[in-house]
NUMIZA-793243 format. One record per atom (N, C-alpha, C): residue number from 1; atom name; x negated, y, z. Coordinates in steps of 0.001 Angstrom, whole numbers, plus 500000, padded with zeros to 6 digits. Example, Ala and Ser with C-alpha at 12.3 -4.5 7.8 and 13.67 -1.06 7.14 Angstrom:
<rs>
<r><num>1</num><atomo>N</atomo><east>486810</east><north>494310</north><up>507800</up></r>
<r><num>1</num><atomo>CA</atomo><east>487700</east><north>495500</north><up>507800</up></r>
<r><num>1</num><atomo>C</atomo><east>486800</east><north>496700</north><up>507800</up></r>
<r><num>2</num><atomo>N</atomo><east>487150</east><north>497750</north><up>507080</up></r>
<r><num>2</num><atomo>CA</atomo><east>486330</east><north>498940</north><up>507140</up></r>
<r><num>2</num><atomo>C</atomo><east>487100</east><north>500030</north><up>507870</up></r>
</rs>
This chain:
<rs>
<r><num>1</num><atomo>N</atomo><east>516145</east><north>496795</north><up>496432</up></r>
<r><num>1</num><atomo>CA</atomo><east>515989</east><north>496750</north><up>495001</up></r>
<r><num>1</num><atomo>C</atomo><east>515940</east><north>495288</north><up>494575</up></r>
<r><num>2</num><atomo>N</atomo><east>516668</east><north>494977</north><up>493571</up></r>
<r><num>2</num><atomo>CA</atomo><east>516682</east><north>493615</north><up>493062</up></r>
<r><num>2</num><atomo>C</atomo><east>515351</east><north>493297</north><up>492388</up></r>
<r><num>3</num><atomo>N</atomo><east>514983</east><north>492041</north><up>492393</up></r>
<r><num>3</num><atomo>CA</atomo><east>513703</east><north>491647</north><up>491812</up></r>
<r><num>3</num><atomo>C</atomo><east>513626</east><north>491956</north><up>490324</up></r>
<r><num>4</num><atomo>N</atomo><east>514724</east><north>491942</north><up>489636</up></r>
<r><num>4</num><atomo>CA</atomo><east>514732</east><north>492225</north><up>488208</up></r>
<r><num>4</num><atomo>C</atomo><east>514479</east><north>493682</north><up>487884</up></r>
<r><num>5</num><atomo>N</atomo><east>514551</east><north>494556</north><up>488865</up></r>
<r><num>5</num><atomo>CA</atomo><east>514382</east><north>495980</north><up>488641</up></r>
<r><num>5</num><atomo>C</atomo><east>512982</east><north>496478</north><up>488996</up></r>
<r><num>6</num><atomo>N</atomo><east>512101</east><north>495608</north><up>489399</up></r>
<r><num>6</num><atomo>CA</atomo><east>510756</east><north>496018</north><up>489799</up></r>
<r><num>6</num><atomo>C</atomo><east>509961</east><north>496418</north><up>488568</up></r>
<r><num>7</num><atomo>N</atomo><east>509542</east><north>497666</north><up>488516</up></r>
<r><num>7</num><atomo>CA</atomo><east>508837</east><north>498173</north><up>487344</up></r>
<r><num>7</num><atomo>C</atomo><east>507389</east><north>498537</north><up>487642</up></r>
<r><num>8</num><atomo>N</atomo><east>507030</east><north>498707</north><up>488897</up></r>
<r><num>8</num><atomo>CA</atomo><east>505668</east><north>499081</north><up>489246</up></r>
<r><num>8</num><atomo>C</atomo><east>504770</east><north>497860</north><up>489221</up></r>
<r><num>9</num><atomo>N</atomo><east>504018</east><north>497721</north><up>488155</up></r>
<r><num>9</num><atomo>CA</atomo><east>503112</east><north>496598</north><up>488014</up></r>
<r><num>9</num><atomo>C</atomo><east>501682</east><north>497112</north><up>488121</up></r>
<r><num>10</num><atomo>N</atomo><east>500829</east><north>496435</north><up>488873</up></r>
<r><num>10</num><atomo>CA</atomo><east>499423</east><north>496858</north><up>488956</up></r>
<r><num>10</num><atomo>C</atomo><east>498755</east><north>496791</north><up>487584</up></r>
<r><num>11</num><atomo>N</atomo><east>497878</east><north>497750</north><up>487325</up></r>
<r><num>11</num><atomo>CA</atomo><east>497159</east><north>497790</north><up>486057</up></r>
<r><num>11</num><atomo>C</atomo><east>496174</east><north>496626</north><up>485989</up></r>
<r><num>12</num><atomo>N</atomo><east>495537</east><north>496335</north><up>487116</up></r>
<r><num>12</num><atomo>CA</atomo><east>494574</east><north>495241</north><up>487188</up></r>
<r><num>12</num><atomo>C</atomo><east>495307</east><north>493997</north><up>487685</up></r>
<r><num>13</num><atomo>N</atomo><east>495235</east><north>492937</north><up>486915</up></r>
<r><num>13</num><atomo>CA</atomo><east>495906</east><north>491709</north><up>487331</up></r>
<r><num>13</num><atomo>C</atomo><east>495226</east><north>491155</north><up>488573</up></r>
<r><num>14</num><atomo>N</atomo><east>496008</east><north>490697</north><up>489496</up></r>
<r><num>14</num><atomo>CA</atomo><east>495479</east><north>490168</north><up>490749</up></r>
<r><num>14</num><atomo>C</atomo><east>495310</east><north>491221</north><up>491827</up></r>
<r><num>15</num><atomo>N</atomo><east>495554</east><north>492491</north><up>491500</up></r>
<r><num>15</num><atomo>CA</atomo><east>495392</east><north>493556</north><up>492475</up></r>
<r><num>15</num><atomo>C</atomo><east>496553</east><north>493613</north><up>493455</up></r>
<r><num>16</num><atomo>N</atomo><east>497674</east><north>493021</north><up>493125</up></r>
<r><num>16</num><atomo>CA</atomo><east>498847</east><north>493109</north><up>493991</up></r>
<r><num>16</num><atomo>C</atomo><east>498589</east><north>492446</north><up>495346</up></r>
<r><num>17</num><atomo>N</atomo><east>497809</east><north>491376</north><up>495362</up></r>
<r><num>17</num><atomo>CA</atomo><east>497494</east><north>490708</north><up>496624</up></r>
<r><num>17</num><atomo>C</atomo><east>496627</east><north>491613</north><up>497508</up></r>
<r><num>18</num><atomo>N</atomo><east>495654</east><north>492284</north><up>496915</up></r>
<r><num>18</num><atomo>CA</atomo><east>494792</east><north>493198</north><up>497668</up></r>
<r><num>18</num><atomo>C</atomo><east>495585</east><north>494403</north><up>498160</up></r>
<r><num>19</num><atomo>N</atomo><east>496488</east><north>494915</north><up>497344</up></r>
<r><num>19</num><atomo>CA</atomo><east>497310</east><north>496050</north><up>497756</up></r>
<r><num>19</num><atomo>C</atomo><east>498259</east><north>495660</north><up>498878</up></r>
<r><num>20</num><atomo>N</atomo><east>498775</east><north>494444</north><up>498824</up></r>
<r><num>20</num><atomo>CA</atomo><east>499649</east><north>493967</north><up>499884</up></r>
<r><num>20</num><atomo>C</atomo><east>498881</east><north>493847</north><up>501201</up></r>
<r><num>21</num><atomo>N</atomo><east>497656</east><north>493351</north><up>501130</up></r>
<r><num>21</num><atomo>CA</atomo><east>496802</east><north>493250</north><up>502318</up></r>
<r><num>21</num><atomo>C</atomo><east>496521</east><north>494637</north><up>502889</up></r>
<r><num>22</num><atomo>N</atomo><east>496261</east><north>495607</north><up>502008</up></r>
<r><num>22</num><atomo>CA</atomo><east>495998</east><north>496976</north><up>502436</up></r>
<r><num>22</num><atomo>C</atomo><east>497221</east><north>497559</north><up>503139</up></r>
<r><num>23</num><atomo>N</atomo><east>498401</east><north>497227</north><up>502665</up></r>
<r><num>23</num><atomo>CA</atomo><east>499641</east><north>497710</north><up>503284</up></r>
<r><num>23</num><atomo>C</atomo><east>499737</east><north>497251</north><up>504734</up></r>
<r><num>24</num><atomo>N</atomo><east>499438</east><north>495984</north><up>504980</up></r>
<r><num>24</num><atomo>CA</atomo><east>499498</east><north>495456</north><up>506338</up></r>
<r><num>24</num><atomo>C</atomo><east>498382</east><north>496025</north><up>507211</up></r>
<r><num>25</num><atomo>N</atomo><east>497197</east><north>496250</north><up>506631</up></r>
<r><num>25</num><atomo>CA</atomo><east>496083</east><north>496856</north><up>507370</up></r>
<r><num>25</num><atomo>C</atomo><east>496446</east><north>498254</north><up>507842</up></r>
<r><num>26</num><atomo>N</atomo><east>496957</east><north>499056</north><up>506930</up></r>
<r><num>26</num><atomo>CA</atomo><east>497304</east><north>500438</north><up>507252</up></r>
<r><num>26</num><atomo>C</atomo><east>498418</east><north>500478</north><up>508288</up></r>
<r><num>27</num><atomo>N</atomo><east>499401</east><north>499615</north><up>508153</up></r>
<r><num>27</num><atomo>CA</atomo><east>500496</east><north>499580</north><up>509121</up></r>
<r><num>27</num><atomo>C</atomo><east>499967</east><north>499276</north><up>510520</up></r>
<r><num>28</num><atomo>N</atomo><east>499040</east><north>498341</north><up>510616</up></r>
<r><num>28</num><atomo>CA</atomo><east>498501</east><north>498013</north><up>511943</up></r>
<r><num>28</num><atomo>C</atomo><east>497638</east><north>499150</north><up>512481</up></r>
<r><num>29</num><atomo>N</atomo><east>496907</east><north>499852</north><up>511605</up></r>
<r><num>29</num><atomo>CA</atomo><east>496117</east><north>501009</north><up>512044</up></r>
<r><num>29</num><atomo>C</atomo><east>497015</east><north>502106</north><up>512604</up></r>
<r><num>30</num><atomo>N</atomo><east>498193</east><north>502271</north><up>512019</up></r>
<r><num>30</num><atomo>CA</atomo><east>499122</east><north>503305</north><up>512460</up></r>
<r><num>30</num><atomo>C</atomo><east>499971</east><north>502860</north><up>513648</up></r>
<r><num>31</num><atomo>N</atomo><east>499861</east><north>501602</north><up>514019</up></r>
<r><num>31</num><atomo>CA</atomo><east>500648</east><north>501090</north><up>515134</up></r>
<r><num>31</num><atomo>C</atomo><east>502087</east><north>500785</north><up>514770</up></r>
<r><num>32</num><atomo>N</atomo><east>502336</east><north>500572</north><up>513496</up></r>
<r><num>32</num><atomo>CA</atomo><east>503680</east><north>500261</north><up>513009</up></r>
<r><num>32</num><atomo>C</atomo><east>503809</east><north>498748</north><up>512925</up></r>
<r><num>33</num><atomo>N</atomo><east>504810</east><north>498206</north><up>513584</up></r>
<r><num>33</num><atomo>CA</atomo><east>504996</east><north>496756</north><up>513544</up></r>
<r><num>33</num><atomo>C</atomo><east>505590</east><north>496361</north><up>512194</up></r>
<r><num>34</num><atomo>N</atomo><east>504979</east><north>495377</north><up>511573</up></r>
<r><num>34</num><atomo>CA</atomo><east>505424</east><north>494938</north><up>510256</up></r>
<r><num>34</num><atomo>C</atomo><east>506547</east><north>493912</north><up>510400</up></r>
<r><num>35</num><atomo>N</atomo><east>507460</east><north>493885</north><up>509448</up></r>
<r><num>35</num><atomo>CA</atomo><east>508564</east><north>492925</north><up>509539</up></r>
<r><num>35</num><atomo>C</atomo><east>508078</east><north>491493</north><up>509386</up></r>
<r><num>36</num><atomo>N</atomo><east>508573</east><north>490620</north><up>510233</up></r>
<r><num>36</num><atomo>CA</atomo><east>508158</east><north>489222</north><up>510200</up></r>
<r><num>36</num><atomo>C</atomo><east>508647</east><north>488503</north><up>508950</up></r>
<r><num>37</num><atomo>N</atomo><east>509812</east><north>488908</north><up>508451</up></r>
<r><num>37</num><atomo>CA</atomo><east>510369</east><north>488229</north><up>507281</up></r>
<r><num>37</num><atomo>C</atomo><east>509838</east><north>488785</north><up>505958</up></r>
<r><num>38</num><atomo>N</atomo><east>509018</east><north>489855</north><up>506020</up></r>
<r><num>38</num><atomo>CA</atomo><east>508444</east><north>490427</north><up>504806</up></r>
<r><num>38</num><atomo>C</atomo><east>509329</east><north>491438</north><up>504109</up></r>
<r><num>39</num><atomo>N</atomo><east>510536</east><north>491671</north><up>504641</up></r>
<r><num>39</num><atomo>CA</atomo><east>511462</east><north>492624</north><up>504032</up></r>
<r><num>39</num><atomo>C</atomo><east>511286</east><north>493982</north><up>504683</up></r>
<r><num>40</num><atomo>N</atomo><east>510794</east><north>494935</north><up>503929</up></r>
<r><num>40</num><atomo>CA</atomo><east>510499</east><north>496268</north><up>504462</up></r>
<r><num>40</num><atomo>C</atomo><east>511710</east><north>497196</north><up>504399</up></r>
<r><num>41</num><atomo>N</atomo><east>512812</east><north>496771</north><up>503836</up></r>
<r><num>41</num><atomo>CA</atomo><east>513980</east><north>497615</north><up>503645</up></r>
<r><num>41</num><atomo>C</atomo><east>514675</east><north>498045</north><up>504920</up></r>
<r><num>42</num><atomo>N</atomo><east>514435</east><north>497356</north><up>506027</up></r>
<r><num>42</num><atomo>CA</atomo><east>515088</east><north>497735</north><up>507274</up></r>
<r><num>42</num><atomo>C</atomo><east>514248</east><north>498714</north><up>508094</up></r>
<r><num>43</num><atomo>N</atomo><east>513075</east><north>499061</north><up>507602</up></r>
<r><num>43</num><atomo>CA</atomo><east>512207</east><north>499990</north><up>508340</up></r>
<r><num>43</num><atomo>C</atomo><east>512610</east><north>501431</north><up>508055</up></r>
<r><num>44</num><atomo>N</atomo><east>512239</east><north>502314</north><up>508959</up></r>
<r><num>44</num><atomo>CA</atomo><east>512534</east><north>503729</north><up>508786</up></r>
<r><num>44</num><atomo>C</atomo><east>511723</east><north>504298</north><up>507622</up></r>
<r><num>45</num><atomo>N</atomo><east>512321</east><north>505198</north><up>506883</up></r>
<r><num>45</num><atomo>CA</atomo><east>511653</east><north>505825</north><up>505746</up></r>
<r><num>45</num><atomo>C</atomo><east>510396</east><north>506552</north><up>506187</up></r>
<r><num>46</num><atomo>N</atomo><east>510446</east><north>507146</north><up>507362</up></r>
<r><num>46</num><atomo>CA</atomo><east>509286</east><north>507871</north><up>507880</up></r>
<r><num>46</num><atomo>C</atomo><east>508091</east><north>506937</north><up>508039</up></r>
<r><num>47</num><atomo>N</atomo><east>508327</east><north>505718</north><up>508545</up></r>
<r><num>47</num><atomo>CA</atomo><east>507243</east><north>504757</north><up>508748</up></r>
<r><num>47</num><atomo>C</atomo><east>506685</east><north>504258</north><up>507422</up></r>
<r><num>48</num><atomo>N</atomo><east>507563</east><north>503888</north><up>506505</up></r>
<r><num>48</num><atomo>CA</atomo><east>507072</east><north>503386</north><up>505224</up></r>
<r><num>48</num><atomo>C</atomo><east>506385</east><north>504485</north><up>504424</up></r>
<r><num>49</num><atomo>N</atomo><east>506856</east><north>505716</north><up>504569</up></r>
<r><num>49</num><atomo>CA</atomo><east>506199</east><north>506846</north><up>503907</up></r>
<r><num>49</num><atomo>C</atomo><east>504823</east><north>507106</north><up>504468</up></r>
<r><num>50</num><atomo>N</atomo><east>504676</east><north>506948</north><up>505778</up></r>
<r><num>50</num><atomo>CA</atomo><east>503371</east><north>507128</north><up>506400</up></r>
<r><num>50</num><atomo>C</atomo><east>502396</east><north>506071</north><up>505907</up></r>
<r><num>51</num><atomo>N</atomo><east>502881</east><north>504852</north><up>505777</up></r>
<r><num>51</num><atomo>CA</atomo><east>502027</east><north>503769</north><up>505274</up></r>
<r><num>51</num><atomo>C</atomo><east>501591</east><north>504079</north><up>503844</up></r>
<r><num>52</num><atomo>N</atomo><east>502529</east><north>504468</north><up>503002</up></r>
<r><num>52</num><atomo>CA</atomo><east>502207</east><north>504791</north><up>501612</up></r>
<r><num>52</num><atomo>C</atomo><east>501250</east><north>505966</north><up>501493</up></r>
<r><num>53</num><atomo>N</atomo><east>501431</east><north>506969</north><up>502329</up></r>
<r><num>53</num><atomo>CA</atomo><east>500545</east><north>508129</north><up>502305</up></r>
<r><num>53</num><atomo>C</atomo><east>499118</east><north>507775</north><up>502693</up></r>
<r><num>54</num><atomo>N</atomo><east>498975</east><north>506936</north><up>503711</up></r>
<r><num>54</num><atomo>CA</atomo><east>497635</east><north>506533</north><up>504139</up></r>
<r><num>54</num><atomo>C</atomo><east>496976</east><north>505621</north><up>503101</up></r>
<r><num>55</num><atomo>N</atomo><east>497761</east><north>504777</north><up>502453</up></r>
<r><num>55</num><atomo>CA</atomo><east>497217</east><north>503937</north><up>501381</up></r>
<r><num>55</num><atomo>C</atomo><east>496685</east><north>504826</north><up>500263</up></r>
<r><num>56</num><atomo>N</atomo><east>497455</east><north>505836</north><up>499888</up></r>
<r><num>56</num><atomo>CA</atomo><east>497036</east><north>506750</north><up>498828</up></r>
<r><num>56</num><atomo>C</atomo><east>495755</east><north>507468</north><up>499211</up></r>
<r><num>57</num><atomo>N</atomo><east>495656</east><north>507951</north><up>500444</up></r>
<r><num>57</num><atomo>CA</atomo><east>494434</east><north>508623</north><up>500899</up></r>
<r><num>57</num><atomo>C</atomo><east>493226</east><north>507696</north><up>500804</up></r>
<r><num>58</num><atomo>N</atomo><east>493392</east><north>506451</north><up>501221</up></r>
<r><num>58</num><atomo>CA</atomo><east>492288</east><north>505497</north><up>501175</up></r>
<r><num>58</num><atomo>C</atomo><east>491868</east><north>505203</north><up>499737</up></r>
<r><num>59</num><atomo>N</atomo><east>492841</east><north>505027</north><up>498850</up></r>
<r><num>59</num><atomo>CA</atomo><east>492518</east><north>504729</north><up>497457</up></r>
<r><num>59</num><atomo>C</atomo><east>491852</east><north>505916</north><up>496768</up></r>
<r><num>60</num><atomo>N</atomo><east>492297</east><north>507130</north><up>497069</up></r>
<r><num>60</num><atomo>CA</atomo><east>491673</east><north>508322</north><up>496494</up></r>
<r><num>60</num><atomo>C</atomo><east>490240</east><north>508457</north><up>497008</up></r>
<r><num>61</num><atomo>N</atomo><east>490029</east><north>508223</north><up>498302</up></r>
<r><num>61</num><atomo>CA</atomo><east>488679</east><north>508303</north><up>498867</up></r>
<r><num>61</num><atomo>C</atomo><east>487766</east><north>507274</north><up>498213</up></r>
<r><num>62</num><atomo>N</atomo><east>488269</east><north>506069</north><up>498000</up></r>
<r><num>62</num><atomo>CA</atomo><east>487492</east><north>505014</north><up>497353</up></r>
<r><num>62</num><atomo>C</atomo><east>487118</east><north>505409</north><up>495930</up></r>
<r><num>63</num><atomo>N</atomo><east>488077</east><north>505960</north><up>495194</up></r>
<r><num>63</num><atomo>CA</atomo><east>487815</east><north>506392</north><up>493818</up></r>
<r><num>63</num><atomo>C</atomo><east>486800</east><north>507528</north><up>493794</up></r>
<r><num>64</num><atomo>N</atomo><east>486898</east><north>508479</north><up>494732</up></r>
<r><num>64</num><atomo>CA</atomo><east>485930</east><north>509578</north><up>494800</up></r>
<r><num>64</num><atomo>C</atomo><east>484530</east><north>509065</north><up>495072</up></r>
<r><num>65</num><atomo>N</atomo><east>484410</east><north>508092</north><up>495957</up></r>
<r><num>65</num><atomo>CA</atomo><east>483106</east><north>507511</north><up>496254</up></r>
<r><num>65</num><atomo>C</atomo><east>482524</east><north>506836</north><up>495015</up></r>
<r><num>66</num><atomo>N</atomo><east>483344</east><north>506112</north><up>494293</up></r>
<r><num>66</num><atomo>CA</atomo><east>482872</east><north>505424</north><up>493103</up></r>
<r><num>66</num><atomo>C</atomo><east>482472</east><north>506414</north><up>492016</up></r>
<r><num>67</num><atomo>N</atomo><east>483250</east><north>507485</north><up>491863</up></r>
<r><num>67</num><atomo>CA</atomo><east>482916</east><north>508493</north><up>490860</up></r>
<r><num>67</num><atomo>C</atomo><east>481648</east><north>509252</north><up>491249</up></r>
<r><num>68</num><atomo>N</atomo><east>481448</east><north>509510</north><up>492519</up></r>
<r><num>68</num><atomo>CA</atomo><east>480252</east><north>510211</north><up>492979</up></r>
<r><num>68</num><atomo>C</atomo><east>479009</east><north>509358</north><up>492750</up></r>
<r><num>69</num><atomo>N</atomo><east>479150</east><north>508050</north><up>492831</up></r>
<r><num>69</num><atomo>CA</atomo><east>478024</east><north>507166</north><up>492611</up></r>
<r><num>69</num><atomo>C</atomo><east>477598</east><north>507078</north><up>491161</up></r>
<r><num>70</num><atomo>N</atomo><east>478499</east><north>507413</north><up>490244</up></r>
<r><num>70</num><atomo>CA</atomo><east>478189</east><north>507330</north><up>488808</up></r>
<r><num>70</num><atomo>C</atomo><east>477322</east><north>508481</north><up>488335</up></r>
<r><num>71</num><atomo>N</atomo><east>477519</east><north>509678</north><up>488921</up></r>
<r><num>71</num><atomo>CA</atomo><east>476819</east><north>510845</north><up>488395</up></r>
<r><num>71</num><atomo>C</atomo><east>475427</east><north>511018</north><up>488916</up></r>
</rs>
């Protein structure tokens, strides 16, 4: 995807760095070697999907914990 077509912007400014760090953390937890050049386009869809799925699970769990603490 060309840089001009990127539409997914984090709602919280500065969150993109934390999300990028989480991506690398999850990849290492799953035993998936991350690309040295930073380009994820050559990786298998199955691997990148697994990373995205685990990120989503972690973020949902974090949100549930925060919501449970409010009530």
